[in-house]
Structures are given as C-alpha cells and as structure tokens.
PAZAPA-4460 file (N, C-alpha, C; in steps of 0.05 Angstrom, whole numbers, plus 32768, in hexadecimal, padded with zeros to 4 digits):
% residues 255
    n_x    n_y    n_z   ca_x   ca_y   ca_z    c_x    c_y    c_z   seq   type   mol
   7B30   7FCB   8064   7B25   7FD6   807D   7B27   7FF4   807E     1      X     A
   7B2C   8001   8067   7B30   801E   8067   7B18   802D   8071     2      X     A
   7AFF   8023   806A   7AE8   8031   8073   7AE5   802F   8092     3      X     A
   7AEB   8017   809D   7AE9   8013   80B9   7AFD   8026   80C7     4      X     A
   7B15   8028   80BD   7B29   803A   80CA   7B1F   8057   80C9     5      X     A
   7B13   805E   80B2   7B09   807A   80B0   7AF3   807F   80C4     6      X     A
   7AE0   806C   80C7   7ACA   806F   80DA   7AD5   8072   80F7     7      X     A
   7AE8   8060   80FE   7AF3   8061   8119   7B02   807B   811E     8      X     A
   7B10   8084   8109   7B1F   809E   810C   7B0B   80B4   8111     9      X     A
   7AF5   80B4   8102   7AE1   80C9   8106   7AD4   80C6   8121    10      X     A
   7AD2   80AE   812B   7AC7   80AA   8146   7AD8   80B6   815B    11      X     A
   7AF2   80B3   8158   7B05   80BF   816B   7B02   80DE   816B    12      X     A
   7AFE   80E9   8153   7AFA   8106   8151   7AE0   810E   815F    13      X     A
   7ACB   80FD   815B   7AB1   8103   8167   7AB3   8103   8185    14      X     A
   7AC3   80F1   8190   7AC6   80F0   81AD   7AD8   8106   81B8    15      X     A
   7AE9   8111   81A7   7AFA   8127   81AF   7AF2   8140   819F    16      X     A
   7ADE   814E   81A8   7AD2   8164   8198   7AE7   8179   8192    17      X     A
   7AFB   817E   81A3   7B0E   8193   819E   7B1E   818D   8185    18      X     A
   7B25   8174   8180   7B33   816C   8168   7B21   816F   8150    19      X     A
   7B08   8167   8153   7AF5   8167   813C   7AF1   8183   8132    20      X     A
   7AF2   8198   8144   7AED   81B3   813C   7B02   81BD   8128    21      X     A
   7B19   81B0   8128   7B2E   81B9   8115   7B2A   81AF   80F9    22      X     A
   7B17   819D   80F5   7B13   8190   80DB   7B06   81A4   80C8    23      X     A
   7B06   819D   80AE   7AF9   81AE   809A   7ADC   81B2   80A0    24      X     A
   7ACE   819D   80A7   7AB1   819F   80AD   7AAC   818C   80C5    25      X     A
   7AAD   8196   80DD   7AAA   8185   80F5   7A92   8173   80F5    26      X     A
   7A7B   817D   80ED   7A62   816D   80EF   7A63   8155   80DC    27      X     A
   7A71   8157   80C6   7A73   8140   80B4   7A83   8129   80BF    28      X     A
   7A94   8130   80D2   7AA3   811B   80E1   7A92   810F   80F7    29      X     A
   7A87   8120   8107   7A79   8117   8120   7A5F   8109   811A    30      X     A
   7A51   8111   8105   7A37   8105   80FF   7A3A   80EA   80F2    31      X     A
   7A52   80E1   80EC   7A56   80C6   80E2   7A50   80B2   80F9    32      X     A
   7A57   80B9   8111   7A55   80A6   8127   7A41   80AF   813D    33      X     A
   7A33   80C5   8139   7A1E   80CD   814B   7A09   80DC   813C    34      X     A
   79F2   80E1   8149   79DC   80ED   813A   79D8   810B   8140    35      X     A
   79E7   8116   8152   79E4   8132   8159   79FF   8140   8159    36      X     A
   7A01   8157   814C   7A19   8168   814E   7A11   8182   815C    37      X     A
   7A20   8188   8172   7A1A   81A0   8182   7A2E   81B6   817D    38      X     A
   7A27   81CF   8182   7A39   81E5   817C   7A51   81E6   818F    39      X     A
   7A66   81F3   8186   7A7F   81F6   8196   7A79   8204   81B0    40      X     A
   7A68   8219   81AE   7A5F   8226   81C7   7A4A   8214   81D4    41      X     A
   7A54   8204   81E6   7A44   81ED   81EF   7A2A   81F4   81FE    42      X     A
   7A15   81E7   81F7   79FB   81EA   8206   79FC   81DC   8220    43      X     A
   79E8   81E0   8231   79E7   81D2   824B   79E2   81B4   8246    44      X     A
   79E8   81A5   825B   79E4   8188   8259   79C7   8182   8255    45      X     A
   79B5   8191   8263   7999   818B   8260   798F   8190   8244    46      X     A
   7998   81A5   8237   798F   81AB   821C   799A   8196   8209    47      X     A
   79B3   818F   820C   79C0   817B   81FB   79B1   8160   81FE    48      X     A
   79AC   8158   8216   799F   813E   821B   7983   813E   8210    49      X     A
   7975   8155   8211   795A   8156   8206   795A   8151   81E8    50      X     A
   796D   815D   81DA   796F   8159   81BD   7976   813C   81B7    51      X     A
   798A   8131   81C5   7992   8116   81C0   797B   8102   81C5    52      X     A
   796C   8107   81DA   7955   80F6   81E0   793F   80F9   81CB    53      X     A
   793B   8111   81C1   7926   8115   81AC   792D   8107   8192    54      X     A
   7947   8108   818B   7950   80FA   8173   794D   80DC   8177    55      X     A
   7954   80D2   818F   7950   80B5   8195   7933   80AD   8193    56      X     A
   7921   80BF   819A   7904   80B9   8198   78FD   80B6   817A    57      X     A
   7909   80C7   8169   7903   80C5   814C   790B   80AA   8142    58      X     A
   7923   80A1   814A   792C   8086   8141   791A   8070   814C    59      X     A
   7912   8073   8165   7901   805F   8172   78E6   805D   8163    60      X     A
   78DE   8073   8157   78C5   8074   8148   78C8   8069   812C    61      X     A
   78E0   8061   8125   78E5   8056   810A   78EF   8069   80F6    62      X     A
   78F6   8081   80FE   7901   8095   80EC   791F   8097   80EF    63      X     A
   792C   80A8   80DF   7948   80AD   80E1   794C   80CC   80DE    64      X     A
   795F   80D7   80ED   7965   80F3   80EA   7980   80F9   80F8    65      X     A
   7990   8109   80EB   79A8   8114   80F7   79A5   8132   80F9    66      X     A
   79B0   813E   810E   79AC   815A   8113   79C7   8168   8118    67      X     A
   79CB   817F   810A   79E3   818F   810F   79D9   81AB   8119    68      X     A
   79E1   81B2   8131   79DA   81CC   813C   79F3   81DE   8139    69      X     A
   79F0   81F4   8129   7A06   8205   8122   7A02   8221   812E    70      X     A
   7A12   8228   8142   7A0E   8241   8150   7A20   8258   8146    71      X     A
   7A36   8251   8138   7A48   8266   812E   7A58   825B   8117    72      X     A
   7A67   826C   810A   7A77   8264   80F3   7A8C   8250   80FB    73      X     A
   7A96   8251   8114   7AAA   823E   811D   7AA1   8221   811C    74      X     A
   7A87   821D   811E   7A7C   8202   811D   7A7E   81F6   8101    75      X     A
   7A84   8207   80ED   7A85   81FD   80D1   7AA2   81F9   80C8    76      X     A
   7AB5   81FC   80DA   7AD1   81F7   80D3   7ADA   8208   80BB    77      X     A
   7AE1   81FA   80A6   7AED   8208   808E   7AD9   8214   807C    78      X     A
   7ABF   8212   8082   7AAA   821D   8070   7A98   8231   807F    79      X     A
   7AA4   8245   808C   7A94   8259   809B   7A80   8268   808A    80      X     A
   7A85   8269   806F   7A73   8278   805E   7A57   826D   805E    81      X     A
   7A53   8254   8067   7A38   8249   8067   7A29   824D   8081    82      X     A
   7A35   825D   8093   7A27   8263   80AC   7A0E   8273   80A7    83      X     A
   79F9   826B   80B4   79DE   8277   80B2   79D2   8274   8095    84      X     A
   79DC   825F   8087   79D0   8257   806E   79C9   8239   8072    85      X     A
   79B5   8234   8082   79B0   8218   808B   79A9   8205   8074    86      X     A
   799B   820E   8060   7994   81FB   804A   79AC   81F4   8039    87      X     A
   79BD   8208   8034   79D5   8203   8024   79E7   81F0   8034    88      X     A
   79EA   81F4   804E   79FB   81E3   805D   79EF   81C7   8060    89      X     A
   79D5   81C5   8062   79C8   81AA   8063   79D0   819A   804A    90      X     A
   79CF   81A6   8033   79D6   8198   801A   79F3   8191   801A    91      X     A
   7A04   81A3   8023   7A21   819D   8024   7A27   8186   8037    92      X     A
   7A1C   8188   804F   7A22   8174   8064   7A16   8159   805C    93      X     A
   79FE   8159   8050   79F2   8140   8048   7A03   8131   8033    94      X     A
   7A0F   8140   8021   7A20   8134   800D   7A3A   812A   801A    95      X     A
   7A44   8138   802E   7A5C   812F   803C   7A57   8114   804B    96      X     A
   7A3F   8110   8055   7A38   80F9   8065   7A2E   80E2   8054    97      X     A
   7A2B   80E5   803A   7A1C   80D2   802A   7A27   80B6   8029    98      X     A
   7A41   80B2   802F   7A4C   8097   8030   7A43   8088   8049    99      X     A
   7A3A   8097   805E   7A34   808B   8077   7A17   808E   807F   100      X     A
   7A09   80A3   8074   79EE   80A9   807C   79DF   80B7   8065   101      X     A
   79C8   80AC   805D   79B6   80B9   804A   799B   80B9   8057   102      X     A
   7992   80CF   8061   7979   80D2   806F   7975   80EF   8077   103      X     A
   795F   80F5   8085   795A   8110   808D   7971   811C   809E   104      X     A
   797A   8133   8095   7990   8141   80A3   7985   815D   80A9   105      X     A
   7983   8164   80C3   7978   817D   80CC   798F   8190   80D5   106      X     A
   798F   81A8   80CA   79A2   81BD   80D2   7993   81D3   80E0   107      X     A
   799E   81DB   80F7   7991   81F1   8107   79A6   8207   810B   108      X     A
   79A0   821F   8101   79B1   8236   8104   79A0   824D   810E   109      X     A
   79AC   8263   8118   799C   8279   8122   7986   8283   810E   110      X     A
   798D   8284   80F4   797A   828E   80E1   7965   827A   80D8   111      X     A
   7967   8261   80E0   7952   824E   80D8   795C   8232   80D5   112      X     A
   794E   8222   80C4   7951   8206   80C2   7958   81FE   80A5   113      X     A
   7967   81E8   80A3   796C   81DC   8089   7967   81BE   808B   114      X     A
   795F   81B2   8075   7959   8196   8074   7963   818A   805A   115      X     A
   796E   8172   805C   7979   8165   8044   7975   8147   8047   116      X     A
   796F   8138   8031   796C   811B   8033   7976   810E   8019   117      X     A
   7991   8110   8016   799D   8102   8000   7994   810B   7FE5   118      X     A
   798A   8123   7FE2   7980   812D   7FC9   7963   8126   7FC3   119      X     A
   7957   8118   7FD6   793B   8110   7FD2   7928   8126   7FDD   120      X     A
   790F   8124   7FD7   78FB   8139   7FE0   78FB   813C   7FFE   121      X     A
   78FB   8154   8007   78F8   815A   8024   78DF   816C   8028   122      X     A
   78CB   8169   8017   78B4   817B   8018   78A5   8178   8033   123      X     A
   78A3   815F   803D   7895   815B   8056   78A4   8169   806D   124      X     A
   78BF   8165   806E   78CE   8171   8084   78CE   8190   8081   125      X     A
   78D1   819A   8068   78D2   81B7   8064   78B7   81C3   806C   126      X     A
   78A1   81B5   8067   7887   81BF   806F   7885   81C3   808D   127      X     A
   7890   81B1   809C   7890   81B3   80B9   78A2   81CA   80C2   128      X     A
   78BB   81CB   80B7   78CE   81DF   80C0   78C5   81FB   80B9   129      X     A
   78B6   81FE   80A3   78AD   8218   809A   789A   8225   80AF   130      X     A
   788E   8214   80BF   787C   821F   80D4   7889   8225   80EE   131      X     A
   78A3   8220   80EF   78B2   8226   8108   78C0   8241   8106   132      X     A
   78C2   824E   811D   78D0   8268   811E   78EE   8263   811F   133      X     A
   78FE   8272   8110   791B   826F   8111   7924   8275   812E   134      X     A
   7939   8266   8137   7943   826B   8152   794A   8288   8158   135      X     A
   7956   8296   8145   795B   82B2   8148   7971   82B9   815C   136      X     A
   7980   82A5   8165   7995   82A9   8178   79AB   8294   8174   137      X     A
   79C4   829C   817C   79DA   8289   817B   79E0   827E   8197   138      X     A
   79D0   8286   81AB   79D4   827B   81C5   79CF   825D   81C5   139      X     A
   79E0   824E   81D1   79DF   8231   81CD   79C6   8223   81D6   140      X     A
   79BC   8229   81EE   79A4   821B   81F8   798B   8221   81E7   141      X     A
   7985   823A   81E1   796D   823F   81D0   7970   8232   81B4   142      X     A
   7989   8232   81AA   798D   8226   818F   7989   8208   8190   143      X     A
   7994   81FB   81A4   7990   81DE   81A7   7973   81D7   81AD   144      X     A
   7966   81E8   81BE   794A   81E3   81C4   7938   81E5   81AB   145      X     A
   7940   81F7   8199   7931   81FA   817F   7935   81E1   816F   146      X     A
   794D   81D5   816F   7951   81BC   8161   7941   81A6   816C   147      X     A
   793F   81A4   8187   792F   8190   8194   7912   8192   818C   148      X     A
   7907   81AB   818D   78EB   81AF   8185   78E7   81A8   8168   149      X     A
   78FA   81AE   8157   78F7   81A8   813A   78F6   818A   8136   150      X     A
   7907   817B   8143   7907   815E   8140   78ED   8152   814A   151      X     A
   78E3   815D   8160   78C9   8154   816B   78B2   8159   8158   152      X     A
   78B2   8170   814B   789D   8177   8138   789F   8165   811F   153      X     A
   78B7   8161   8116   78BB   8150   80FE   78B3   8133   8104   154      X     A
   78B9   812A   811C   78B2   810E   8123   7894   810B   8126   155      X     A
   7887   811D   8134   786A   811B   8139   785A   811E   811F   156      X     A
   7865   812D   810C   7857   8130   80F2   785D   8119   80DF   157      X     A
   786E   8107   80E6   7875   80F1   80D4   7884   80FA   80BC   158      X     A
   7892   8111   80BF   789F   811D   80A8   78BB   8112   80A2   159      X     A
   78C5   8100   80B4   78E0   80F6   80B1   78E0   80DB   80A2   160      X     A
   78CA   80D4   8095   78CA   80BB   8085   78DD   80BE   806E   161      X     A
   78EF   80AA   806D   7905   80AC   8059   790E   8090   8054   162      X     A
   7910   8088   803A   7919   806D   8034   7936   8069   803B   163      X     A
   793B   8053   804A   7956   804C   8051   7963   803D   803A   164      X     A
   7978   8048   802F   7984   803C   8017   79A1   8032   801C   165      X     A
   79AD   8039   8033   79C8   8030   8037   79C9   8015   8046   166      X     A
   79DA   8004   803D   79DE   7FEA   804A   79EE   7FEE   8063   167      X     A
   79EC   7FDC   8076   79FD   7FDE   808F   7A1A   7FDB   8088   168      X     A
   7A2B   7FE1   809B   7A48   7FDD   8098   7A50   7FC7   80AC   169      X     A
   7A5F   7FB3   80A2   7A69   7F9E   80B4   7A85   7F97   80AD   170      X     A
   7A95   7F92   80C1   7AB2   7F8B   80BD   7ABA   7F77   80D3   171      X     A
   7AC0   7F5F   80CB   7ACA   7F4B   80DE   7AE7   7F51   80E5   172      X     A
   7AED   7F52   8100   7B08   7F58   8108   7B16   7F41   8116   173      X     A
   7B06   7F2D   811F   7B13   7F16   812C   7B00   7EFE   812C   174      X     A
   7B0B   7EE6   8128   7AFB   7ECD   812A   7B0E   7EB8   8134   175      X     A
   7B09   7EAE   814C   7B1C   7E9C   8159   7B0F   7E80   815E   176      X     A
   7B20   7E6C   815C   7B17   7E50   815F   7B09   7E4C   817A   177      X     A
   7B0F   7E5D   818E   7B02   7E5A   81A8   7AE5   7E60   81A8   178      X     A
   7ADB   7E6C   8191   7ABE   7E70   818E   7AB6   7E8D   8191   179      X     A
   7AC8   7EA0   818A   7AC2   7EBC   818B   7AC4   7EC9   8170   180      X     A
   7AAF   7ED8   8168   7AB0   7EE8   8150   7AAB   7F05   8157   181      X     A
   7ABD   7F16   814E   7ABB   7F32   8155   7ABA   7F43   813B   182      X     A
   7AA8   7F56   813A   7AA4   7F66   8122   7A98   7F81   8129   183      X     A
   7A9D   7F94   8117   7A90   7FAE   8119   7A77   7FAD   8108   184      X     A
   7A61   7FBA   8111   7A48   7FBA   8103   7A3A   7FD5   8108   185      X     A
   7A31   7FE2   80F3   7A22   7FFB   80F6   7A0F   7FFE   80DF   186      X     A
   79FB   800F   80E3   79E8   8016   80CE   79DD   8032   80D4   187      X     A
   79D6   8041   80BF   79CC   805C   80C3   79B0   805D   80D0   188      X     A
   79A3   8046   80D2   798A   8045   80E1   798F   8040   80FE   189      X     A
   79A7   8039   8105   79AE   8033   8121   79A9   8016   8129   190      X     A
   799E   8005   8116   7999   7FE9   811C   79A0   7FD8   8105   191      X     A
   79A8   7FBF   810B   79AE   7FAC   80F6   79AE   7F90   8102   192      X     A
   79AA   7F7C   80F0   79AD   7F60   80F9   79C5   7F54   80EB   193      X     A
   79CE   7F3D   80F5   79E6   7F31   80E9   79E2   7F13   80E6   194      X     A
   79EF   7F08   80D2   79F0   7EEB   80CF   7A0D   7EE3   80CE   195      X     A
   7A15   7ED2   80E1   7A31   7ECA   80E3   7A33   7EAE   80D6   196      X     A
   7A41   7EAC   80C0   7A43   7E93   80B2   7A5E   7E87   80B8   197      X     A
   7A5E   7E6D   80BE   7A76   7E5E   80C4   7A7B   7E4B   80AC   198      X     A
   7A91   7E4E   809F   7A96   7E41   8085   7AAF   7E30   8085   199      X     A
   7AAE   7E1C   8073   7AC5   7E0D   806A   7AC8   7E13   804D   200      X     A
   7ADD   7E22   8046   7ADF   7E2B   802A   7AC7   7E3D   8024   201      X     A
   7AB7   7E35   800F   7AA0   7E45   8009   7A86   7E38   8013   202      X     A
   7A88   7E22   8021   7A71   7E14   802B   7A69   7E1E   8047   203      X     A
   7A50   7E27   804A   7A46   7E30   8064   7A3F   7E18   8075   204      X     A
   7A4C   7E15   808B   7A47   7DFE   809D   7A31   7E04   80B1   205      X     A
   7A30   7E1C   80BA   7A1B   7E25   80CD   7A19   7E43   80CD   206      X     A
   7A02   7E4D   80D7   79FE   7E6A   80D8   79F2   7E72   80F3   207      X     A
   79FD   7E87   80FF   79F3   7E92   8118   79E5   7EAC   8111   208      X     A
   79CC   7EAF   8119   79BD   7EC7   8113   79BC   7EDA   812B   209      X     A
   79C3   7EF3   8126   79C1   7F07   813B   79AA   7F1A   8134   210      X     A
   7995   7F1B   8143   797D   7F2B   813B   7983   7F49   813A   211      X     A
   7970   7F57   812F   7971   7F75   812C   7976   7F81   8148   212      X     A
   798B   7F92   8149   7992   7F9E   8163   79A0   7FB9   815E   213      X     A
   79A2   7FC8   8173   79B0   7FE2   8171   79CE   7FDD   816C   214      X     A
   79D9   7FED   815A   79F5   7FEA   8153   7A05   8004   8158   215      X     A
   7A1F   8002   815A   7A30   8019   815E   7A4C   8013   8154   216      X     A
   7A56   8022   8142   7A6F   801C   8135   7A87   801F   8147   217      X     A
   7A85   802E   815D   7A9C   8033   816D   7AA3   801C   8180   218      X     A
   7A91   8009   8182   7A97   7FF2   8194   7A91   7FD8   8184   219      X     A
   7AA4   7FC6   8181   7A9F   7FAD   8173   7A8C   7F9B   8182   220      X     A
   7A7E   7F8A   8173   7A6C   7F76   817F   7A7B   7F5B   8180   221      X     A
   7A75   7F4C   8194   7A81   7F31   8197   7A6B   7F1D   819B   222      X     A
   7A6D   7F08   818A   7A59   7EF2   818C   7A68   7ED8   8191   223      X     A
   7A5D   7EC7   81A3   7A67   7EAD   81A8   7A5A   7E99   8195   224      X     A
   7A6A   7E89   8188   7A60   7E75   8175   7A6E   7E5A   817A   225      X     A
   7A62   7E45   8170   7A6E   7E2B   8171   7A76   7E23   8154   226      X     A
   7A90   7E20   8150   7A9A   7E1A   8136   7A96   7DFD   812F   227      X     A
   7A89   7DF7   8119   7A87   7DDB   8110   7AA3   7DD1   8108   228      X     A
   7AA6   7DB7   8108   7ABF   7DAA   8100   7AC6   7DB3   80E3   229      X     A
   7ADD   7DBC   80DF   7AE6   7DC3   80C4   7AE2   7DE0   80BC   230      X     A
   7AD5   7DEF   80CD   7AD0   7E0C   80C7   7AEB   7E1B   80C6   231      X     A
   7AEF   7E2A   80B1   7B08   7E38   80AE   7B04   7E56   80AA   232      X     A
   7AEB   7E5F   80A6   7AE7   7E7A   809F   7ACC   7E84   80AB   233      X     A
   7ACB   7E9D   80B1   7AB2   7EAA   80BC   7AAB   7EC1   80AA   234      X     A
   7A91   7EC3   80A3   7A87   7EDA   8094   7A6F   7EE5   80A4   235      X     A
   7A6E   7F00   80A5   7A57   7F0D   80B2   7A49   7F1E   809E   236      X     A
   7A2F   7F19   809B   7A1D   7F28   8089   7A0A   7F39   809A   237      X     A
   7A05   7F51   8092   79F5   7F64   80A1   79DD   7F6E   8091   238      X     A
   79C6   7F71   809E   79AE   7F7B   8091   79A0   7F8F   80A4   239      X     A
   7996   7FA5   8099   7987   7FB8   80AA   7969   7FB2   80A8   240      X     A
   795A   7FC2   80B7   793D   7FBD   80B8   792F   7FC2   809E   241      X     A
   793B   7FD1   808B   7930   7FD6   8071   7937   7FC1   805D   242      X     A
   7947   7FAE   8065   794F   7F98   8053   7969   7F9E   8044   243      X     A
   7976   7FB4   8049   7990   7FB9   803C   79A5   7FA7   8047   244      X     A
   79B4   7F9A   8035   79C8   7F86   803E   79E4   7F8F   8037   245      X     A
   79F6   7F8B   804A   7A12   7F91   8045   7A20   7F79   8039   246      X     A
   7A34   7F7E   8029   7A45   7F68   801F   7A52   7F59   8037   247      X     A
   7A55   7F3F   8034   7A61   7F2F   804A   7A7D   7F38   8050   248      X     A
   7A83   7F38   806A   7A9F   7F3D   8073   7AA9   7F22   807E   249      X     A
   7AC0   7F19   8074   7ACA   7EFE   807B   7AE6   7EFF   8087   250      X     A
   7AEC   7EEB   8097   7B06   7EE9   80A3   7B0D   7ECC   80A9   251      X     A
   7B26   7EC4   80A5   7B2D   7EA8   80AD   7B2B   7EA4   80CB   252      X     A
   7B26   7E8C   80D3   7B25   7E86   80F0   7B41   7E82   80FA   253      X     A
   7B48   7E90   810F   7B63   7E8E   811B   7B62   7E7D   8134   254      X     A
   7B79   7E74   813D   7B7A   7E65   8156   7B7B   7E79   816D   255      X     A
***
C-alpha cells in the first residue's frame, strides 16, 4: 500500500498549501491530487475559479491537462533557478509527475508558457501557445487569467489530444460480510470504471460492475454487494475510458 500512502500524504499537503510550499517542488506534490497549481501570492477567488472551471471544461470535452501557474521563485521551492524558464520547468515537472500523470502539462510564468507531454510531441499545443502574448507580469490575477485564456485556446483548437497510457490506481481497503466493499480509485483522466469480483479461492462467484464515473483519490468509494455463499475474497479491477486496466487489488472478506 506504499503508493496509496504516498498519494494520501501528498493529498494532505495539497489541502494544506503552507506545508506544501516547504517541499522541494510544491507543484509536483499538489498536481498529483488536483489539476491546477496556483502561486503562493494568491489570486482572487474569481480568477482561481475561472481557471479551475476552464480546466474542467477541457476534461468534459474529452481532453486532459494540468496547469501550474508560477508567479515567483518561491513557487518553485528548492529549484528557484527554473523561474521564468517555463519550458525547462515543464519538462522537469512532467518527469516528476510521470508515475501519476502522463498528459499535457501547461506552465504559465511571467515570461511565457511551457508545455510537456511525457516526452511526446507537443507541436499542436506549441503552435497555439506561440500565438499568445506572454503575461508579462507576476501579478496573480493577470497571470492566472492568462492561464485560463491559454487553456481555452488549447481546448477550442483541439490541441490537447494526447493518448492516455496510464492505468487507473485501485486499492481495496475493506470488505465486510455485511455487504460493504470500500476502495480507493483514481485515474489521470478523472474517470474510471470498476469490476468488483466476489471469489471463493480463485473462483469468481459473481461480479458487480460499477460504470465509468468521476473518481478522486482523497475519498474512498463504498459499494454495497451481496456476497454469495462461500465467498471469502474480494478483488476490484479498474479500467479507464481508454481501456487501460489496473492490476486487481484483492482483500479477504472480514466479519
């Protein structure tokens, strides 16, 4: 369960931004569990909400994107030398996130934009970003507004098309004879489906299918099931919309 513990620990940091700022690279922690990283010099609620909403629109359109808005060297933690070098930082951050997310990663800094996608071609995204004016300021609202406009342009141009190659993450944490199965489920697309197998030994007695739905690693899912006679074990298998499948996570049924 080491990966689960790591994700949850990063989630705690994401919810407590003050603690996250002390990390070597704050965005690499926070973007594990959310899609937007905002600067330490906080923007207004309206600017922040507009960016979050625009990113959600990109996902609703079938794309994926994570965004880091960097207003000063302090937002980079232990690597301040990459401030105002958005492309270099995009590559660095993308590699840091690669165990949890491989897809378009947009960096917005006063001097301009950076884009990275797991080492794959970003010519479509770069073509869109090249037509945009650099924010030219470290003031939080204009910087975040520039990020919002960039995501809107990338989405409308269809430039965020990117093959989803990471399987979902699933971890069963409880299965009780009373008919409750609890598990963590997440995917970098934001959606996954699950198949809950009820077994006796290695024999599958029945399967409960949970259709494609929004997932979030910080809150476990609970499903009610009816255990067939003799069932001693539960396995949960997860699949995302691209067909990537996670290895089964299994747990004995407890009383």
